[in-house]
N, C-alpha and C positions, 0 to 999 in steps of 0.2 A: 504494500500500500504506500502510496506517495505521502510522505510526511507533511506536504503542503496541501493535501487534499482537504476540501471543505465539505463536511457532511450536509451542509444546507442546500437548499434548492438553488439551481443556477438561474441566471437571468435569461429570459427568452432572447433568441438571436434572430437576426435578419441576414440572409445570404443574398448577394448580388451576383448573378451568373451572366456571363457573356455567352448567350445561347447561339450555337452555330446553326446554319441552315440544315434542315432535315430532322431536327428534334422537335417534339411537340410539347406544348405547355397546356394544351386543352384536351379535347376528346378525340384526337386523330389516332385511330387504332392502328393505322398502317405505318406510323413513324415511331421511332424510338422516343421514349419519354425523356425529357430534359433532366428529370430527377436522377437519371443514371450518372450524370456528370457531377452530382453533389456527393462527393466523398472526400475524405481527408486528403487523399493524394492529389485532388484537383484544386486545392487551395493555392491561389496565386502566391508565389514566393515573395512578392513585394507587398503583400497585405500589411497595412500599417495599423491595424486595429489593436494589436497586442493580445488578441483572444487566442487561446490554445484550442484547437479543434477537439471536441469531445463527441463520443458516439451519440449522445442525447441531442446534439445540435442538428442531427439529420432526421430526427423523429418529429412527427406531428407538424410538418411544415405545410403552410398554406401558400399555394401559388397565387400571386397577385398580378393583375394586369397581363393576361396572356398575350403571346405573340403567335402569329400564324407559323405553321411548320416551315413555310418557304421563306420566312424572315429570319434575321439574326439580330443580336443586340441584347440590351439590358433587360433581364427578367428578375423579378424579386420573389424570393421564398422567405416566409417569416413564421416565427412562433409567437410573435408579439401581436396581440389583438389590436393594439393601437395602430400599428403599421397597416395591418390587414384592413382595418376600418377606414383609414385614410385613403388607401388605394382602391377600395371597393365601394363603400358607401358614399365617399366623397370624391369618386373618380372624375366627376364632371369639372372639378376645380383643379385637378392635377394636370399640368402641361407636359406633353410628350414632345420631344424633339427627335425628328426622324430624318434620314436621308433616303430618298427614293431614286433609284436608278431607273430611267425611263427611256423609251424608244418611241419613235413616231414624230409627227409634226404637231406642235402646239397650235390650237385653234386661235384665230384672231381674238384678242382680248382675253385669252385664256388665263393668264397670270392674274389679271384683275378679278376675273370671275372666281378663281381659287381663293384669293384674299378676301372676297366678300362672303365666302362660305357656300357650300353646295349641300343641299339636303341629303341626309343619309339616315336610314332607319327612322324616318319621320321627324328628324330634327336637323336644324342647321347649327353648325358649331358656333358657340358663343364668341370665341376668339380664335382666329387662325392667321398665321403669317407664312407665306410661301415665297421663296426666292430661288433663283438659280444659283447653285454652288459652282457648277461648270456646265458645259453644253449638254451633258447627259444626266445630270443629277439635280434634283430639287431638294432644298432644305425646307422642312415643314415643321412648324411649331403649332400645336393645337391642343386644346384642353379636352379631356375625356375621349381620347382616340379609341376607336373600336376596331376589332378585327375586320378586315375587308374594306375599311373606310378609305384608306389611301388609294387602293386599286380603283375604287369607285370614283374618287376625285380625279384621278388621272384619266380614266375613260371618259369622263364628262367633258374633258377639254381636248380630246383627240390623242392622248398619250396612252402607252401601254406600260404598266409597271413591270420592270425586269427584276429588280431586287429591292429589298427594304431592310433598313437597319435602324434600330432604336438607339439613340445616343444618350438620352437623358429622360428621367422622370422627375418632375418637379425640379428641385435643385440638386438632385443626385445624378452624377454623370457616370457614364461607362468608363471614361478616361482611357488609360492604357491597358486595361484588363484584356488579356488575350482570349480569343475564342476557345470555348470549352473549359475555361477556368472560372473560379469564383473567388469572392472575397467577402469579409464581414462588413456590414454597415458599421461605420465608426460612430463613436459616442456623439460627436457634434453634428453629424449629418442628419438632415431632415428633408422629407419629401415636400 
């Protein structure tokens, strides 16, 4: 037994995963679940949280704000009910920053139309900012993003979504976290 072991209950943790393309965070039964990547060996060596991985950190995790199987980027798994509540019940107030690789020709006035918001699942996004990152990539920031929404936005203005990557949720960024690795949410980070 570790002499520094604490017999008390551990604090709930939140894990930030850089999900690669092909792993699912939802109900896609044909793809590998992203939770397979959550093991002690997948901890990013540059994790600055100071938390030592424990077996109990991988139990009772709630997947928050899923990503499509064909997308990559930041995915959150948590044991903390406060984080789960913020990212699920208050999802409409959390901004997502995404990069969408696109193909096709943007319709006339398409960028302006995107920035005004396009109806998806019965609602128009409250706030959306879209700009060109380069000639093949759009940078999108919107609150309460839903699976399939970015593809819908692109199609509405004559573009085809080729690839999608989530860079940020609220003020928590993917940063330099490599695909397939995860890190702990640090004490000062808030969504």
